[in-house]
N, C-alpha and C positions, 0 to 999 in steps of 0.2 A: 566387424562392426561390430562392437559390444553388444550384447543380450539384457544389457540391466532393462527392469519395469522402469517407468517416467511415471506412474501411476495414472488415474484417470483423468479425465479431460472432454472428453466427445467428441466426439470427431467433427461433427460436422460436416462430413464427404461430400466433394463436389461441390457447386455452386450452382444460382436459379440458374443455371442454362447449361452445363456440363461441369464435366471429371477432367478435373487437370491431375497428370503424371509425371512426377519428373522421375526416372529413374525408376528405383524400388518401392516412392512415395506418389499417394493419393493426399491433393492438397487440400486444405480446407480454407478454417474463416480468416480473419486476418488477427492478428493479437496486437499487432502494435505497425505504428509507419515512423519514420523519420528520412531527412534531407538526402538520403542515401542511400535508403534501404527502406524493406519491411519486414514485418517478421512473421510466416504464418504456422497458423498451427495443420498437422502433417500426420497422418497413417503408412506405416510401412505394411506393406500388401502386404507380404512375405512373412511378417512374424503380427502382426497386429499393434504391435507396439506405436503409441503415442508419440511422436515429438515437435519440437517445434522446428521451422526453416526458415534462417535467418535470407534473404534472398537481395541480393547488391545488381546492381544495371552496370553494366563494361563502360559502357560508354564514359556515363557521368564518373565514376570512379577514374578512369582514363582521362575525364575535361579536365579533372579536377585534380587531378598527380596527384591519389591518393593510392596508388599501388603499395608504395611503401606502406602507409599507414593498413591497410587489407589485407596485406603481410604479417606485418605487428601483430596483428590483433588474431588470427587465423594461427601463427604459431606458437602465442600464448595459448589458446585455445587448446590445443593438442599436446602441449607441453603438462597441462594440466591435468592429472589427476587423483581427485580427490572428494573424501565424501561429502563436503561442506561446499563445494565447488560446482555449481554448471558442467556439464561435461558434453565437450562436443564431439560426434561419434566419426565423421566424417565429412568429407569438401566434393563440388562436382561443382560442371557448369559444363553451362552450354556455349551456343556460339554468343550469346550476346547477356548472362547471367550468373553470377555468380552463386550457389547453394552450399551453408555453413549450415548440418545437419544439430540438431544440441537436441539436451535431454530437456523435457519439458514436464513442468513439477506444476502442481494443481493447488496449493496453501495459500497464495495470492504474496503481495508484499509484507513486511516485516510495519512498515509503516503504517497499513493498515490496521494493524493489531493495538499500535499505539492510537492514531487517529481514531479510533471508536470504542475501544477502552480506553484510556489515559493508559498511563504509567502502567510498569510493571513491579510486580514484586519482587525485593534485590535477587530469592532465589534463583526464580523464571531471565531476571535477568544478567546471573550471571549467567546462566545453561548456556544461551544465547552470546556472551560476549564468551566464555571458551571455546564455541567453535568457531565463532569469530577469528578470536586468534589461532585456533590449529589451522584456520587454510588461509591466513595471511602469512602462518611463519611455513607452513608450505610455497606456497606464492613467493616467497622474498629465496626460501629455496633453492627455487629454479629461476631464478635471476631475475623475476618478475613483479610489478608493482602494477598495482590497480588502482591510484591516485585519484580516483570520485568514489571511494567508499561512502553512502551514507543510508538510512533507512531503505529508501525507495530501492536500491541495489542489493540487500538481502532478502532475496526469498524462502518461502516456509514448503515442505511439498507436501501429500498430503496428512505423514506422522510427522509436521512439526519439526523436521529438522532444518537448520540453519543450511539453504544454499548463496555463495556469493554468488551474482551474475554481473553483466555490462563491462565485461573488458576494451572497449574501445580508444580507454586515451589508456590504455597499460602502457608500457618502456622497457622492452627489453634489453640487455646489458648495451646493446650497438649505439643506442642513443648517448649515451654515458659521458661525456664528452673527458677532456685530459686531463683535469680537474677532481674529477670520478664524482660530479655532482650532473644532476640535470637539472634541463635548462626551460621545460614545459610548462607553462602553469595552468593547470585542467582542473577541473573539480567541481563543487556549489562552496560560496566563498564561506558559508557559514561552519561546513564540513573543513575547509582549507586552515592548514598548517602554517602558520606568521611565516616562516621562514617561503614556502613557495610564493605566498602574495606579494614577499620582500624581488621577485623576480632575480636571483642573484644565484642562483643554485642551489640544488637541496638534494638528501638524500633522501629516496625513495621510500626505504622502509623504514624512514626515521616518522617520513611524512606520514605514510598511510598509516601509521601507531599513533598519531596525534589524532586521526581520523574514525577512528577505533577508540576512543578518549571520550569525541564528544556524543559515539554512537553510544555507549555505554553510559551516559549523561542523560541522553535523553530517553535509554528505556525505564531510566530509573525512575525521571521527576518528571516525564508529555508532557519533557517544551527544553530549549534547545540554550547551553550557554550560554550563549556568544547570538546574541538579536538586536540590530536593530533595523526601521525605515531603511536610517541613511545609508550608503557603502561607507565613510570615509570612517564616519560613527562605526559602524562593528570589525572594518581592520582593527579599529582603535586599537578596539578591546580584546580582540586577539591578538594585536604587539604584546599584549600589556596582559595576556592570558586575565582578564578581569572577569571572573563571576565569580561562585560563591555557591555549592550545594545547598541543598534543600536540608532544611532539620527530618525528615526522616532517612535522611542516608544515615548509612554504621559506618562508625568512624573510622574501621579499616578500609571503607566504600571509598571513602572523600579521601582519602591516601593515596589512594592508586590513584584516584583520580587525576590529584593533583600532583600526579607524578609525571604522570602522562602528560597533561594539557601543561608541559612546563615548555614556554617558550625561545629555550632555550636547547637547539636539538641536540649539544654538546651531553649537556646533564639530563635528557630527559633520558624516563624509562628507557630500559631493552625489550624484545619478545621474551627473551632468554631468562629475565629477573622477575620477569611476572610468571614467566608459568613458574616460577619457587614461590612466588607470593602468596599467602595464609589464605588473603578471602579470595585469591583465585585458584585454591588448589580443593576448597572443597566445594564435595560430591565430585570433585574432575574425574572422569575417564577421557585418558587420552584413546582416540579413534581407533581403529585397524583396520588396516587396506594393506591390499599389492602392491608395492610401485612395479609397474611399469617404467617401460625403454622405448620409450618414444622418439621417431625420427621426425626428422621437418626434409625430407626429402623432394616426398610428391605435395610441397609450400608449392614449389613456381607450375605446376604440371594446371593448376585453375586459371591460369592463363592463357596455355597451350590450347593455338589452333589445329594441333594437326587431328586429322579425324580419327586417328588410331588411337588415340589415347585413352587412357581405361580413368579418367577420372569425367569423362566430357556424353553428359545425359543431352538427351532428347527433349524439350516438352513436345508431350502427347494431349490433346484438349478430344473428349467426347463429347457433339455434342449432343443438345437435348431442348423439347419444349420447356420454356421458363415453367417453374412449378419450385414454389418455395420444397426449402431441404426438410427432406419426412429423417425422422430420427427416430429412431427405432429403441426399445427399451432401452437393448444396455447403454448406447449411446444418453438416452435421456440420464439413466440412473449416474451412469457416471460422470457426467457433471454435478451432483451433489458431495461434498466430499462425508469419505466416512460411508457412503452406502445412505446418505441420511436421506431421506423422500423428505424429511421435512423440511429441510435445510434449500428444496431445487429453488423453490420457485416463495423468494424474497417476500417480506410481507412490505407492506407502502408504506409504514411504517417505521420499517425498520431497515439496520447498518447498509450503506450504501458503502461499497470500494469503487477500486477503478473497473469494473465489472458490474452488471449485473441486468438481471430479469426482470421480465412479467409473462402473465399468460392472458389471454384474448381468444372470445370465442364471434370473438367480428372476422371477417372476411381480408385477407392480407391486402387484399387493394383497399379495404377502409381504414387497414391499420397501417397502411401507409402514410393514406393525403389523412389522417390524423396527427400522425409524427410529425408529418409537413407543417402543416397550419400551425400544433401548437410550437413547432420550434422557430419558423420565420418571424416571429412578435420579437423573440429572446437574442435577435442578430448571429442568427444561423442558414448561411446556407448550404442547404438538400440537394446532393446530388444524386437522381436515385439510377442503381443497376435495377432491373428485375424487381428479384426481393433482398433486397440488398441498398443498404442509405449510407451516406456517407458524411457526414452534419461539421459544416465547421465555420467555429466561431470567428464575426469579422472584425472583432477588438482581441487587442493584444491584450491578456492576465500577464500575473505575478510569473510565470513560465510558457511566453508565448501562446501563443492562440491553440484555444483549446475545441480538440475535434474527435468526434465520436463515431463508430462504425456501429451499425444496424443491423442486424441479420436477420430476418423470421424462418422460423421451423415450424413445421405442421407435426403434433410430438401424436393428433388423434384426429377422425374427423369432423370436421367445426371446430378446432382448439390447437390456436398457435401458441408458440412460445415465440418472446423476441427477446431477444437480449442485444445491451451496448455496452458497448465497451469503449473505455479513455486508451484513446490512440496516440494525442497528444496532450498536454497542458497542465496543471497543478487540476490535483487531488481534492482536493478543498471544493475549488471551481466547476470539479463534474459533480460534486456530494450537491451544489448549489440547483444546479442547471439540472438536474436529475429530479430534487424535490419542485422547481416550477415544472419542468414534463412532464410530472406526473399529475399535476393539479389539473393540466389541463386532457392528459387524457385518462382520466377517472369512468368518464365514461362509456372507454373501452374497454376497459380491466381486471378480468375476470377473476373475484375471489372464490379460494377456498371455503367450504362450509366453516372448518376451524377461523379462519379470519374474518368472517361474515362477523359469527361469533364475537372477536374477540373486540374488532370493530365496534358491536354493538354497545357493550359496557362498556369500553372505554371511553370510545368516541368523547363525548361531550366532557368527561373530566379534562381529558387534553386541550379543548378548546378550554376549558376552569384554566388550568394552568398556564392558559396563553394571558389572560386572563390578570392570574398573578404575577407574573412576568411585567405584566407592563408596568404595573401598580406599583412595583417596589423594586429598582435594579437588583438591590443587595441580595435578589432570590439566584442571582448568576455570577454571586463573589465564589471566587474559588482555591487563590491560595493565602495562606495568612502571611506565611513569609513570605510573599511580594506586595505588603501593603494594603490586602485585600482590593488590591485595581479587580472591579471585577470585568472576566475575560470575554465580558460581550464587547468591551472597548477595541478589547487585540481583534476580535472579530469584523468588530465595524470597522476598522487599520488594512484591513483585508479586503475592503471594496463589497463588505454584507454589511445589510439594512437591520438593525431591530431585529423587525421581521423573520429575517433570514437566519442572523442566531437562535432565537429561542427555535424556532424550528430543526435547526441543526441540534439544541438539547434536547428537544425533545428524542428525535433518532438517535441523539452518539450521548445517551446520559452521561457518558464514563465522562466522555470532557469536561463536566461539572458538579467534581466531590468536594464534598465539604467532612472536614474533620470533627471528629467524635472521638475521643479518647486516642488519637492519630490512627481511625479501624479505616478512615476514604473510603464512604461506600457513596454510591451515586445518590444523587439528592432525590433526582424526580423521579425514583424507581419510588424510593419512599413514599413521597406524595400519590402517585400512581393504583402504589398500592395498597397500599395501608388507607389513603381516605376517599376512595372511588363510593360516591354519593353523598359523602361531608363538605365535597369545595365551596359549595358556595354560602355554607357558614362561617368557611373561614374567611371571607374573600377579603371582610372588615377588620381583620387585625394580620394583616402585614406582617406586625413585629411578632409574628409566633415562627415568619421564619427566620428571622433574625441570627446574627451571633452577640457573646458575649464573652468579651478579650480578658474582662475580669473573671468570667469565669471560665477559666480555660477552655473559651473554643466551645464550650454548650450551649444546645440552644434557650433562650432565652423562656423555658416555663411559668416560673414564677408570674410573669408581669399577664402569659396569658391567662393562671389560673386567675391572677386580680381581675383579670377583666372579666369575669364570668362563661366563660369556656369551661364545660367540663371533660371535651374529645380529645385528644391528643392523638399523635403517630407513638408506635409500640417501640420505637427506640430515642425518640425521648423520656420516654420516661420511665424507662426499661421494663414493661409490662411481659406476662406473659400474652400469646393469643387468648386463653379465657377470657383474664382481665381487660385486655383490651376489649374486646368482645363486648363486656361489660359497662366497660367505660359507654359503647356507642347506645347501649343499650341507654342511660340512664342520659345522654346528651341527647333523647331522641323527646 
């Protein structure tokens, strides 16, 4: 087994009622669940290495005739040994389950980076695109096609290195028919190549490259090139490659993206050509790694019922009285990326990803009761297992039913950490759920001194921002290139109310940016930081925050001055901090 470190992650070892051991691994919390499998955090008790283990139920696999697909997935993962691809360490099986041991990464999804901060700068987007192309090129050289490339399947490790995950839809050469083309339609519609949608057979390598082009566009734009609420309208746009690049894309980036998003696969640019592209080569450093010979001889062994099979393991459970899992100092620190304790406990107004946590000084049983009380009115079915909970949304959302796994850890006497993880459904819907849940749990959430101080100084200001946003929807305008349509409309089309949308703006200011000489900086950040204590005075002047197309998208400072208001944001007046403080004194 490889000795490669997979970064921190906090074991959460054991469960509420015991520790489960499989071979050399001790199983911990559930990271995700699907129809045929669940993924659990685990720790190698011999090396201390943190891993993720995908656990499949043999009976379900056999019942649904999934043996071929599972073997393909395992074969695929064993073939891939690349620094930008999630690595599979080993495969084991018990009488009833299959265990796939994989690299565990802690940096979250690349999707989170976009969802919370908005679009990336071109150099940063290029860096991730270079890593993606490296990974995809390597996979293709091994005869492996991903077929479901999208930001949600691109993870980041603790050092920000891209890791491609989820080969559940991969296709080995054996699936290629006599015409040399793949024939199974897979993937997420917005990222899928037109020839895949046509379902007339396609080249897996060229289809993957199209998805890479969509990803590059999303990284640089912050939104999809092809998006329609109606599926047929979406397909129509994809078939025609009906999209336009935002003005902030460089000309060379636009040219490359248009060559990748060519609806004709026969004229679409190839990876070999991309590697020679001048835009792509800027700052490019090819990965250095050792090529390993990998055999697939042991793949069939996982279905071998023979007692002497080297891959057969026994699942053992050490029972103990039910108590919250105790988290030691190392596990606590390892839950914080980069060993930065300040990011360990996320602020309640902070950014929410697919996993979040809060601390409470309330007893564990009271925390469970409060979560149950808060979740029930939101339409969630709650199942409890000692100090773990599963919340399942009764209504189906954009990506199926939202499901959340919750676990309570004891970090010190009378201090608990509550972790919530999205195990199914849409990330934006999880954001909405967490916002509503936080409101219901405010009485039991414990805040650090810094958090309480921040809330005391900024809390009322955010309420005023709510009022301003309700008073003038132009505050939520973001994209000049998209005819100044407020992103509020987009969020409402996803099922968010205006209140939800405003709340999301306050949590994720990067979603709502504005252009001052193409410097795209969060608007609300300047409201909160620059105008703290003066917002009441500005309520009567909503035009202060509007845009003037005639003045090259610069704020209407002139109108504000004419209105008799003597104070203004530093960004708008281009003043120094000292000059701005003087303006505040004059205004008071």
